[in-house]
C-alpha positions in Angstrom: 146.7 83.6 34.0 145.9 87.1 33.0 145.5 89.4 36.0 145.4 92.5 33.7 143.3 92.1 30.7 144.1 94.4 27.7 141.2 95.7 25.8 140.3 98.6 23.5 139.8 101.0 26.4 143.5 101.0 27.0 144.4 101.8 23.3 145.8 105.3 22.8 146.1 105.1 19.1 149.9 105.7 19.3 151.3 102.4 18.1 154.7 102.7 19.9 153.0 103.6 23.2 150.4 100.9 22.9 153.0 98.2 22.1 155.1 99.2 25.1 152.0 99.2 27.4 151.2 95.7 26.2 154.8 94.6 27.1 154.2 95.9 30.6 150.8 94.1 30.7 152.7 90.9 29.8 155.2 91.5 32.6 152.3 92.2 35.1 150.6 88.9 34.0 153.8 86.9 34.3 154.4 88.3 37.8 150.8 87.5 38.7 151.1 84.0 37.5 154.3 83.5 39.4 152.6 84.9 42.5 149.7 82.5 42.1 152.1 79.6 41.6 154.1 80.6 44.7 157.3 81.3 42.8 157.5 85.0 43.9 159.4 84.3 47.1 162.4 83.5 45.1 164.8 86.4 44.8 165.6 85.7 41.2 161.9 86.2 40.2 161.7 89.5 42.0 165.1 90.6 40.7 164.1 89.8 37.2 160.9 91.7 37.5 162.6 94.8 38.8 165.3 94.6 36.1 162.7 94.4 33.4 160.8 97.3 35.0 163.9 99.5 35.1 164.5 98.8 31.4 160.9 99.4 30.6 160.7 102.7 32.4 164.0 103.9 30.9 162.8 103.3 27.3 159.0 103.9 27.6 159.3 107.2 29.5 162.0 108.5 27.1 159.9 107.6 24.1 156.8 109.3 25.6 158.8 112.4 26.4 160.2 112.5 22.8 156.7 111.9 21.3 155.2 114.7 23.4 158.0 117.1 22.4 157.8 116.2 18.7 154.0 116.7 18.8 154.5 120.1 20.4 152.3 119.4 23.5 152.1 122.2 26.0 155.1 122.4 28.3 152.9 122.4 31.5 151.4 119.0 30.4 154.8 117.6 29.4 156.3 118.7 32.8 153.4 117.1 34.7 153.6 113.9 32.7 157.4 113.8 33.3 156.9 114.2 37.1 154.5 111.2 37.1 157.2 109.2 35.3 159.7 110.3 38.0 157.3 109.3 40.7 156.9 105.9 39.2 160.7 105.3 39.2 161.0 106.6 42.7 158.2 104.3 43.9 159.9 101.3 42.3 163.2 102.2 43.9 161.5 102.4 47.3 159.8 99.1 46.8 163.1 97.5 45.9 164.8 99.0 49.0 161.9 97.7 51.2 161.7 94.2 49.7 163.5 92.6 52.6 161.1 94.1 55.2 157.9 93.5 53.2 156.0 90.3 53.9 155.2 89.7 50.2 157.1 92.2 48.0 156.0 90.5 44.7 152.3 90.9 45.7 152.9 94.6 46.5 154.7 95.1 43.3 152.0 93.3 41.3 149.2 95.4 42.8 151.1 98.6 42.3 151.8 97.9 38.7 148.2 96.9 37.9 146.9 100.1 39.5 149.5 102.4 38.1 149.2 101.1 34.5 145.5 101.6 34.5 145.7 105.1 35.9 148.6 106.0 33.6 146.9 104.8 30.4 143.3 106.0 31.1 144.5 109.3 32.5 147.8 110.6 31.2 148.3 108.7 28.0 144.8 109.0 26.7 145.1 112.8 27.4 148.4 112.8 25.6 146.8 111.2 22.5 143.8 113.5 22.5 146.0 116.6 22.7 148.2 115.3 19.8 145.1 114.9 17.7 143.9 118.4 18.5 147.3 119.8 17.6 147.3 117.9 14.3 143.8 119.4 13.6 145.3 122.9 13.9 144.9 123.8 17.6 147.7 125.4 19.5 149.4 123.4 22.2 147.7 125.6 24.9 144.3 125.3 23.2 144.7 121.5 23.0 145.6 121.3 26.6 142.7 123.5 27.7 140.2 121.6 25.5 141.4 118.3 26.9 141.2 119.5 30.5 137.6 120.9 29.9 136.1 117.8 28.2 132.7 116.8 29.3 133.5 113.5 31.1 133.4 115.0 34.6 132.8 111.7 36.4 135.9 110.2 34.9 137.9 113.3 35.6 136.8 113.2 39.2 137.7 109.5 39.5 141.1 110.0 38.0 141.8 113.0 40.3 140.8 110.9 43.3 143.1 108.1 42.1 145.9 110.6 41.6 145.5 111.9 45.2 145.4 108.4 46.6 148.5 107.4 44.6 150.4 110.4 46.0 149.3 109.6 49.6 150.4 105.9 49.2 153.7 107.0 47.6 154.4 109.2 50.6 153.4 106.5 53.1 155.7 104.0 51.3 158.5 106.5 51.5 157.9 107.0 55.2 157.8 103.2 55.8 161.1 102.8 53.9 162.7 105.5 56.0 161.3 104.0 59.2 162.5 100.6 58.3 166.0 101.9 57.6 166.1 103.7 60.9 164.9 100.5 62.7 167.5 98.4 60.9 170.2 100.9 62.0 169.1 100.7 65.6 169.0 96.9 65.6 172.5 96.9 64.0 173.8 99.4 66.6 172.4 97.3 69.5 173.9 94.1 68.2 
């Protein structure tokens, strides 16, 4: 069952990036199917998903960084994009650490991945592709960045900014929950 349906809205026009995104969509859909079938309680299923995500993040993020550098995108955009990649990896790490104290870690992971991928493609990667096209047409990296940031789609920009803010709040809350669970586990261990 497809829980994330790929369509033309998610296409960036950068073949390598689109192919890698489709691989993540496939992983999300497999995880969603396993969740529906009730197989996500098994440690092997969750372990395999996290292993595949670690491999995906390592390759995809390195490839995107290389593509942005080769295309000459503005450093402030590359730095921001890189921070979002690092946030994704940190969030996955926290989810892995909290898997034992989460009632349904596969469902949490599945929801996070669906949301993150939509935001990542529609926001950051579409912006990356637009800036690359502008640079190829003769704009400087700073001009391309400014033009992309000032585009006319204010409603979409506002929505993406709201999602970014929500994502950061949830990331911080998850970090706080992981820390609280670790402290609680230490207290329980100390008392027993």
